[in-house]
C-alpha positions as CSV (number, residue, x, y, z in Angstrom):
1,X,32.6,-152.8,50.1
2,X,35.0,-153.0,47.2
3,X,33.5,-154.9,44.3
4,X,35.7,-157.8,43.1
5,X,36.3,-158.1,39.3
6,X,34.2,-160.7,37.4
7,X,37.4,-162.6,36.4
8,X,40.8,-162.8,38.0
9,X,44.0,-163.9,36.3
10,X,45.7,-166.6,38.3
11,X,49.1,-168.2,37.5
12,X,49.1,-171.9,36.7
13,X,51.4,-174.1,38.7
14,X,53.4,-177.1,37.3
15,X,53.1,-176.4,33.6
16,X,55.5,-178.8,31.8
17,X,57.6,-177.8,28.8
18,X,55.9,-180.5,26.8
19,X,52.5,-179.0,27.4
20,X,53.7,-175.6,26.2
21,X,55.1,-177.1,23.0
22,X,51.8,-178.9,22.4
23,X,49.9,-175.7,23.0
24,X,52.2,-173.8,20.5
25,X,51.8,-176.5,17.9
26,X,48.0,-176.4,18.3
27,X,48.1,-172.6,18.0
28,X,50.0,-172.8,14.7
29,X,47.6,-175.5,13.4
30,X,44.6,-173.3,14.3
31,X,46.2,-170.4,12.5
32,X,46.7,-172.5,9.4
33,X,43.1,-173.6,9.6
34,X,42.0,-170.0,9.6
35,X,44.3,-169.4,6.7
36,X,42.7,-172.3,4.9
37,X,39.3,-170.8,5.4
38,X,40.5,-167.5,3.9
39,X,41.9,-169.4,0.9
40,X,38.6,-171.2,0.4
41,X,36.8,-167.8,0.4
42,X,39.0,-166.9,-2.5
43,X,38.3,-170.1,-4.4
44,X,41.8,-171.4,-3.8
45,X,42.5,-175.0,-2.7
46,X,44.2,-174.7,0.7
47,X,45.9,-178.1,0.5
48,X,47.4,-177.4,-2.9
49,X,48.4,-173.9,-1.7
50,X,50.1,-175.2,1.5
51,X,51.8,-177.9,-0.5
52,X,53.4,-175.3,-2.8
53,X,54.5,-173.4,0.3
54,X,56.1,-176.4,2.0
55,X,57.9,-177.5,-1.2
56,X,58.9,-174.0,-2.1
57,X,57.7,-174.6,-5.6
58,X,60.7,-176.9,-6.3
59,X,58.9,-179.9,-7.8
60,X,58.6,-179.4,-11.5
61,X,60.9,-176.4,-11.6
62,X,63.8,-176.4,-14.1
63,X,66.2,-174.7,-11.7
64,X,65.5,-176.1,-8.2
65,X,69.1,-175.1,-7.1
66,X,68.4,-171.5,-7.8
67,X,65.2,-171.6,-5.6
68,X,67.2,-173.0,-2.7
69,X,69.9,-170.3,-3.2
70,X,67.2,-167.6,-3.1
71,X,65.7,-169.2,0.0
72,X,69.0,-169.0,1.8
73,X,69.4,-165.4,0.9
74,X,66.1,-164.7,2.8
75,X,66.8,-167.1,5.6
76,X,70.3,-165.9,6.7
77,X,69.4,-162.2,7.3
78,X,66.3,-163.2,9.3
79,X,68.2,-165.7,11.4
80,X,71.0,-163.3,12.3
81,X,68.6,-160.4,13.0
82,X,66.3,-162.5,15.2
83,X,69.4,-163.9,17.1
84,X,70.7,-160.4,17.6
85,X,67.4,-159.0,18.8
86,X,67.1,-161.8,21.3
87,X,70.3,-160.7,22.9
88,X,68.9,-157.3,23.6
89,X,65.5,-158.6,24.7
90,X,67.1,-160.9,27.2
91,X,68.5,-157.8,28.9
92,X,65.0,-156.1,28.8
93,X,66.4,-153.6,26.3
94,X,63.7,-153.2,23.7
95,X,65.6,-152.8,20.5
96,X,63.0,-152.0,17.9
97,X,65.7,-150.6,15.6
98,X,66.6,-153.7,13.6
99,X,65.5,-152.1,10.3
100,X,67.7,-149.1,10.8
101,X,70.7,-151.1,12.0
102,X,70.4,-153.4,9.1
103,X,70.3,-150.6,6.6
104,X,73.3,-148.9,8.2
105,X,75.2,-152.1,8.0
106,X,74.2,-152.6,4.4
107,X,75.3,-149.0,3.5
108,X,78.6,-149.3,5.2
109,X,79.3,-152.7,3.6
110,X,78.3,-151.2,0.2
111,X,80.9,-148.4,0.7
112,X,83.6,-151.1,1.1
113,X,82.3,-153.0,-1.9
114,X,82.3,-150.1,-4.3
115,X,85.5,-148.5,-3.1
116,X,87.7,-151.6,-2.6
117,X,85.9,-154.3,-4.6
118,X,87.8,-153.7,-7.8
119,X,91.3,-153.7,-6.4
120,X,91.4,-156.4,-3.7
121,X,91.0,-160.2,-3.7
122,X,87.4,-161.5,-3.1
123,X,88.0,-163.0,0.4
124,X,89.5,-159.8,1.7
125,X,86.7,-157.7,0.2
126,X,84.1,-159.9,1.8
127,X,85.9,-159.7,5.1
128,X,86.1,-155.9,4.9
129,X,82.4,-155.6,4.0
130,X,81.5,-157.8,7.0
131,X,83.7,-155.6,9.3
132,X,82.1,-152.4,7.9
133,X,78.6,-153.9,8.4
134,X,79.5,-154.9,12.0
135,X,80.8,-151.4,12.8
136,X,78.0,-149.5,11.0
137,X,75.2,-151.4,12.7
138,X,77.0,-151.6,16.0
139,X,77.6,-147.8,16.3
140,X,74.0,-147.1,15.2
141,X,72.7,-149.2,18.0
142,X,75.2,-148.3,20.7
143,X,74.3,-144.6,20.3
144,X,70.9,-145.4,21.8
145,X,72.5,-147.6,24.5
146,X,74.8,-144.7,25.6
147,X,71.8,-142.4,25.9
148,X,69.9,-145.0,27.9
149,X,72.8,-145.4,30.3
150,X,73.6,-141.7,30.7
151,X,70.1,-140.2,30.8
152,X,67.8,-143.2,31.0
153,X,66.1,-142.4,27.7
154,X,63.4,-144.6,26.2
155,X,65.2,-147.0,23.9
156,X,61.9,-148.2,22.2
157,X,61.2,-144.7,21.0
158,X,64.7,-143.8,20.0
159,X,65.4,-147.0,18.1
160,X,62.1,-146.7,16.3
161,X,62.9,-143.1,15.2
162,X,66.4,-144.1,14.1
163,X,64.8,-146.6,11.8
164,X,63.2,-143.8,9.8
165,X,66.4,-141.8,9.6
166,X,68.2,-144.8,8.1
167,X,65.3,-145.5,5.7
168,X,65.3,-141.9,4.4
169,X,69.1,-141.9,4.2
170,X,68.9,-145.0,2.0
171,X,66.1,-143.3,-0.1
172,X,68.3,-140.2,-0.4
173,X,71.3,-142.2,-1.7
174,X,69.1,-144.0,-4.2
175,X,67.3,-141.0,-5.6
176,X,69.9,-138.2,-5.6
177,X,72.2,-138.0,-8.6
178,X,75.5,-136.2,-8.3
179,X,79.2,-136.7,-8.9
180,X,79.6,-137.4,-5.2
181,X,77.1,-140.3,-5.2
182,X,79.1,-143.3,-6.1
183,X,76.2,-145.6,-5.0
184,X,74.4,-144.8,-8.3
185,X,75.1,-146.1,-11.8
186,X,76.5,-143.2,-13.8
187,X,75.4,-144.9,-17.1
188,X,71.8,-144.9,-16.1
189,X,69.6,-141.9,-17.1
190,X,67.5,-142.3,-14.0
191,X,68.8,-142.9,-10.4
192,X,69.7,-146.5,-10.1
193,X,72.0,-148.3,-7.6
194,X,75.1,-149.6,-9.3
195,X,76.0,-153.3,-9.2
196,X,78.9,-154.5,-7.0
197,X,82.1,-155.7,-8.6
198,X,82.5,-159.5,-8.9
199,X,85.0,-159.5,-6.0
200,X,82.4,-158.0,-3.6
201,X,79.7,-160.7,-4.3
202,X,79.4,-163.4,-1.6
203,X,81.6,-166.5,-1.8
204,X,79.7,-169.6,-2.9
205,X,80.6,-173.3,-3.2
206,X,79.4,-175.4,-6.1
207,X,77.8,-178.6,-4.8
208,X,76.4,-179.8,-8.1
209,X,73.3,-178.0,-9.2
210,X,73.4,-175.9,-6.1
211,X,75.7,-173.1,-4.9
212,X,76.1,-173.0,-1.1
213,X,76.3,-169.5,0.2
214,X,79.1,-168.9,2.7
215,X,76.9,-166.6,4.8
216,X,74.7,-169.6,5.8
217,X,77.7,-171.4,7.3
218,X,78.8,-168.3,9.1
219,X,75.2,-167.7,10.4
220,X,74.9,-171.2,11.8
221,X,78.4,-170.9,13.4
222,X,77.3,-167.6,15.0
223,X,74.2,-169.4,16.5
224,X,76.5,-171.9,18.2
225,X,78.8,-169.2,19.4
226,X,76.0,-167.1,20.8
227,X,74.5,-170.1,22.5
228,X,77.8,-170.9,24.2
229,X,78.3,-167.2,25.0
230,X,75.0,-166.9,26.8
231,X,75.2,-170.3,28.5
232,X,78.8,-170.6,29.6
233,X,80.5,-167.2,29.8
234,X,80.6,-164.6,32.5
235,X,79.3,-162.0,30.1
236,X,76.3,-164.1,29.2
237,X,75.5,-164.6,32.9
238,X,75.7,-160.8,33.4
239,X,73.1,-160.3,30.6
240,X,70.7,-162.6,32.4
241,X,71.2,-160.9,35.7
242,X,70.8,-157.4,34.3
243,X,67.6,-158.6,32.5
244,X,66.1,-160.0,35.7
245,X,67.0,-157.0,38.0
246,X,69.5,-154.2,37.3
247,X,69.5,-153.3,41.0
248,X,70.5,-156.9,41.9
249,X,73.3,-156.6,39.3
250,X,74.5,-153.4,40.8
251,X,74.4,-154.9,44.3
252,X,76.5,-157.8,43.1
253,X,79.1,-155.3,41.8
254,X,78.3,-155.5,38.1
255,X,78.9,-152.4,36.0
256,X,75.4,-152.3,34.5
257,X,76.1,-149.4,32.1
258,X,79.1,-151.2,30.6
259,X,77.1,-154.4,30.2
260,X,74.3,-152.6,28.5
261,X,76.6,-150.8,26.0
262,X,78.6,-154.0,25.3
263,X,75.5,-156.1,24.7
264,X,73.7,-153.6,22.5
265,X,76.8,-153.1,20.4
266,X,77.0,-156.8,19.9
267,X,73.3,-157.0,19.1
268,X,73.3,-154.1,16.6
269,X,76.6,-155.3,15.1
270,X,75.1,-158.7,14.3
271,X,72.2,-157.0,12.6
272,X,74.7,-154.8,10.6
273,X,76.5,-158.0,9.6
274,X,73.2,-159.4,8.4
275,X,72.9,-156.3,6.2
276,X,76.4,-156.8,4.9
277,X,75.7,-160.4,4.0
278,X,72.4,-159.4,2.4
279,X,73.9,-156.9,0.0
280,X,76.9,-159.1,-0.8
281,X,74.6,-162.0,-1.6
282,X,72.4,-159.8,-3.8
283,X,75.4,-158.0,-5.4
284,X,73.7,-154.7,-5.1
285,X,72.2,-152.2,-2.7
286,X,68.5,-151.6,-3.0
287,X,65.7,-149.5,-1.5
288,X,64.1,-152.8,-0.2
289,X,67.3,-154.2,1.1
290,X,65.8,-155.1,4.5
291,X,62.8,-157.1,3.3
292,X,61.3,-156.1,6.7
293,X,63.6,-158.5,8.6
294,X,63.9,-155.9,11.4
295,X,60.2,-156.2,12.1
296,X,59.9,-159.9,11.4
297,X,62.9,-160.6,13.6
298,X,61.0,-159.3,16.6
299,X,58.2,-161.7,15.9
300,X,60.7,-164.6,15.5
301,X,62.5,-163.8,18.7
302,X,59.3,-163.7,20.7
303,X,57.8,-166.8,19.1
304,X,61.0,-168.7,20.0
305,X,61.0,-167.4,23.6
306,X,64.4,-165.9,23.0
307,X,65.9,-169.5,22.8
308,X,68.7,-169.9,20.3
309,X,67.6,-173.2,18.9
310,X,64.1,-172.0,18.8
311,X,65.2,-169.0,16.8
312,X,66.8,-171.2,14.2
313,X,63.6,-173.4,13.9
314,X,61.2,-170.4,13.9
315,X,63.3,-168.4,11.4
316,X,63.3,-171.4,9.1
317,X,59.5,-171.8,9.5
318,X,58.8,-168.1,8.8
319,X,61.1,-168.1,5.8
320,X,59.4,-171.1,4.4
321,X,56.1,-169.4,4.9
322,X,57.2,-166.1,3.3
323,X,59.2,-167.6,0.5
324,X,56.7,-170.3,-0.2
325,X,53.8,-167.8,-0.3
326,X,55.7,-165.7,-2.9
327,X,56.2,-168.8,-5.1
328,X,52.6,-170.0,-4.6
329,X,51.2,-166.5,-5.4
330,X,52.6,-166.8,-8.9
331,X,50.2,-169.7,-9.5
332,X,47.1,-168.2,-7.9
333,X,46.1,-164.8,-9.2
334,X,43.8,-164.2,-6.2
335,X,46.8,-164.4,-3.8
336,X,49.8,-162.1,-3.6
337,X,53.0,-162.2,-1.5
338,X,51.3,-160.3,1.3
339,X,49.3,-163.3,2.3
340,X,52.4,-164.5,4.2
341,X,52.2,-161.4,6.4
342,X,48.6,-162.1,7.1
343,X,49.2,-165.8,8.1
344,X,52.3,-164.7,10.1
345,X,50.2,-162.2,12.1
346,X,47.5,-164.8,12.8
347,X,50.2,-167.3,13.9
348,X,51.7,-164.7,16.2
349,X,48.4,-163.9,17.9
350,X,47.5,-167.6,18.2
351,X,50.8,-168.4,19.8
352,X,50.6,-165.5,22.2
353,X,47.1,-166.6,23.2
354,X,48.4,-170.2,23.7
355,X,51.3,-168.9,25.8
356,X,49.0,-166.8,28.0
357,X,46.6,-169.7,28.7
358,X,49.3,-172.2,29.4
359,X,50.8,-169.9,32.0
360,X,47.7,-168.3,33.4
361,X,44.0,-169.0,33.8
362,X,40.9,-166.9,34.3
363,X,39.0,-167.6,37.5
364,X,35.4,-166.5,37.8
365,X,34.4,-164.4,40.8
366,X,31.9,-167.0,42.1
367,X,34.5,-169.7,42.2
368,X,36.9,-167.4,44.1
369,X,34.2,-166.6,46.7
370,X,33.5,-170.4,47.1
371,X,37.2,-171.0,47.7
372,X,37.4,-168.2,50.2
373,X,34.3,-169.5,52.0
374,X,36.0,-172.9,52.4
């Protein structure tokens, strides 16, 4: 006779959304408790450390507005990248190429900044940088989508490999001096990226001690537009159908290949736009331009269950965690900025475990045999 497994995974019925939210909150709390234990092992007061994270180090700082401005510069790229990746994931297209698409968008936007920034008005330069970022990131992503549609290639592997091509291209531009390389500062003895002209730096609005970055307003507007696009448009419905079953979509007369290419171009273009906003806000291209948002965006999208509002909240939470850890680490010598990555990983595994046990349960073999006997 065939031996039954010791445990079986059985789907739970009637799980309410409120129960899932409570399970996720408990998972995050458990992860923070684990983080507190790690801090105690390093002789760091966890309550003080977490307080500095939540407050971002603003209390007592002479320039609190500057801290908020730097926070926004981290938040906007992560929000846009996470939102864009969720578009692809909804269609079961595993776009792992956020890093590469972000870099290509940043490079293309930098070309517009350095070539046109000194001779055009600032609003026009910012617009052209955004368009170049959109096209650069979009084409870098749609290349993989076209291969997927034509030859059914593995998008996970291809987007992953294209990340490294973009990374080494950026490194090549940042380390190779020559008359052709306008990305570098000719006045510097060693290879160094040149600063953008004033007209190519992101538009800000003075609100009294704080300068509001225009990219934040655009990012929030895009969140609303993407929500409406997915919920109320034919194209958004097609994404959901293709994600559920490509064969069903074909049977319904949908052009699956066209939908895949259109959606992935939109996803990668938004990531490229995030790259354009990032370099424009920083005023310079750098070797660490992505700040790992391509990888963190995957975490955010999955933690938020690909929900637009959830992505906004989760992006805000992760940015507070990362930015707060960077500020807190300046006070505690035993902690560095990488502690945020550690806590982020613990939170991810805790939430994934909570998600699993709210949707499924493990049933022992003896219990199954009793139920079968009845």
